[in-house]
N, C-alpha and C positions, 0 to 999 in steps of 0.2 A: 506281302506288301513290297518286299524288296524286288521281287520279280516284276511287279507293276511299275515301280519306279524305273527299273531297267528298260521296260518296254517304252515308257514315255520318253526317256533320254535317247533311245534308239530311233524313235520317230523324230525327235528334235534334231538329232545329228544328221539324219537323212535329208530332212527338208530345210535345214538352215546350215550356216557355217559355224554354229556354236559348237565348240569341241566337247566331246563326251568323255566321261570318266573312263579310266583304263579298265574297270570291271564290267563295263557295258559291252555285251557281245553284239555281233552283227550277223547272226545266222539268219537264213531265210525264214525259219520258223518264227523267230523273234520279230522280224520285219512284218510278217503276215499278221501276227497278233497285235502289233503296234498300230494297226490301222485305226483302231478306236480312238487313238490319241491325236490323230491328224488335226481335228478341229481345235484341240487344246494347244497344239503348236501354233495355230492361227491366233489364239488368244495371246501367246507370247509375242508373236510378230506384230500383232496389232497394238500391244501394250508398248513395245519399243517405238513404233511409229507415233503413238499418242505422246509418249514422253518427249520425243524429239520435237514434235509440234508444239507442245506446251513450253518447252525451254526456248525454242527459237522464237515463239510469238512474244516473248518478253522484250525482245530487242528488234525484231524484224516485222514487216507487214505480214498479214495473214497469208497472202499468196506465197510469199517466200517460205514461210513456215510449213505450208502444205507441201511445197516442192521438196524441201529438205526431209520431211517425214517420208515422202515417196522414195527419195534417194536412200534413206536409212533401210527401208524394207528391201530394196534391190540389193544393197550390200549385205544385209543379214541373210537373205535367201540365195544369193548368187544368181538372181533373176531366174530362179528354177522354173517357176510357173509361166513367167513371161516367155521364156524360151520354148515351153510347151505350146503356148498359144501361137507363136510364130511358126513353129514346125508344123503344127496341125493345120494352120491356115494355108501353108504352102502345099501340104499334101492333099488336103481335101479340095483346095481350089485348083491345083495344077495337075492332078492325076486323072487319068481316064478310066482306070479300074482299080480294084482293091490293091493289087500287087504294086502298081505304080505309085499309088498313094502312100503305101507303107515304105516303099523305097525312098520316096521324096522326103518323108518325115525323118528318115535316118540320116539324110544329108545334113552335115553341120553348117552348110552355107545357107544364108537366108535369101529367099526370093522375093518377088514383088508382092505376093499375097501376104507373106509373113511380115514384111516391112510395114505394109499399110496397116495390117491388123494390130501390130505392136504399137505403131505411132498413134493410131486412133484410140486404142485402149488407154495409153498413158495420158493423151490429151483430155479424153473424157473424164478420167479420174481427177486430173488436176482441176479442170473446170468445174466439175460437179462439187468437189470438196470446197472449192473457193466460194461457192454459192451458199454453203451451209454455215449457219451462225458459228463463230469461233468456239463458243462455249460448248457446243455439241460435238465438235469434230473428234475430240479424243475418244468419246464413247462410240461414235460411229465407226471409227477406225478399228477398234477392238471387235465390234460386232461383225463388220464387213469381212474381216479376215477369218473369223471363226465360222460364220454361216457359209461362206463360199467354199471353205475346205470341207465342210460337211456335205455340201452339194457334190463335190468331186468324189467324196467317199461313197456317197449314195449311188453314184454312177458305177463305181467299181462293184458295189453290192448287187446291182440289178443287171449288169451285163457281164460278158465274158472277155478275158484278155485275148487278143487276136494274134499275138506274136508267139512263136515257139519259144523264143528267148528274148529277154529284155530286162532293162534295169528295174522296171516296175513289177515284173512278174511275181517275185517273191513277196511283194507287199500286199497284193490284192487277191490272193487266192483264199477261198474258203472263209470269207468274212461271215461270222455267225450272226444270227438275229440279235443275240444279246449284245454283241460288239457293235452292231449298227445302232442299237438303242443308246448305248453309252456314247457313241459318236454324236448322236442327236442331242444328247444331254449337254455335252461339251460345246456343241455348236450353237445351241439355242439359248442356254442359260444366260450368256452375256447380254441377251436382249433386255434383261432386267436393268441394265445401265441406261436404257433409253425410255423416255416417256412412251406409254403404250400407243399413242397416236402414231409414232414412227414405226411400229411393228408392221404397219401397212406396207412398208418398203419391201417386205418379203414377197408380197403378192406378184410383182412383175418378174421375180426370179423364177416362178413356177413355169410360165410359158417358155422362157428362155431355156430352162433345164429340160423341159419336155421336147422342145424343138431340136436342141443339139443332141440329146439322147437318141431321138428318132433318126436324126441325120447319120449319126455314127452306126446305128443298127442297120440302116438301109445301105450305106456305102461300104462299111467295113465288116459288119456282122458283130461288132463289139467295139472295144476301145484299146488304146495304147497308153503308155505313160504320158505322152505328149497331149493326148486327148484329156486326161485328168487335169493337167495343167491349164489347158484351154478352158475347161469347164469352170475351174476355180476363177480364172480371170474374167470370164464372161459373167459369172454370178456376182463377183465383187463389184464390177463396174455397174451392173444392173441395180445392185443394192444402193449404191451411191445415187444413181438416178432416181430411185424410189424415194430416198430420203429427201432429195431436192424437191420432188413433187409433193411430199408431205409438208415441207417448209412453205411451199407456195400456196397451200390450202389450209 
C-alpha cells in the first residue's frame, strides 16, 4: 500500500506543482508505474477547479467563476498540458518531415500554430463551460480532467515514444494491461457524478482521439511528451463541447 501511495504522489508531483513528501522517490521505474494514476491526478486537478468555481460563484457571475477555475488549473499544473498543445501544434503544423517536427517541438519559443491552438483551446473551454448550467459545472470539471488524462495515457499505451531521450520517456514505457485498466477505472468512475444523459459527451472524444492518434502515427511514427499534453487538451475541450450538446438536447 505504501508503494502505491508513493506512486500516486510521484504522478501528482510530476504533473502538478503540488510538493511531494520527502520519502517519495523520483526514479524512472516509479514514474513508469505511476502512469496508472494519471487520471486520478486529473480528479485532483478537476476537484480544485470545481472548488474554486463554487467559491467564486457565491460572489461573482458564473462567467467570472469559470475563468477563475481555469486560472486555478493553469497555476496548479504550471500549464503543463497547454504547453504540450502549443509545442505539438507548432511542430506538426510547421515541420516538413519527422526530424524537423521533433526539432520544432523542442524549441521553447511559441510559434503561430502554437499560439492559435492555445488561444482557441482556452476560448472554447471558457465559452463551453459558460453554456453549461452552473449546478453541473463542478462535476463536469472533475470528469473532464480525469477522462482526458485517461485518453493521453491510452495514447501512451497504444503507441511508442519516438525520442531517444526526453522528459516523458521514463513515464510511458512498458505500461501493462493491468495498469491501463486501473487508469481506465480512475478515469471513468468520476462519470458517476453526472447524470447518465451526459455520458454521451464521451462519444465525440472517440473520433478526436482516433484522428490525432492516426496523425501522430503517420507523421511521427509515435508520440512525444508534448503529444500527450496535446491529446489531453483536445479531449478535455471535446468533452466540454459534448456536454454542451447534451444540455442543448
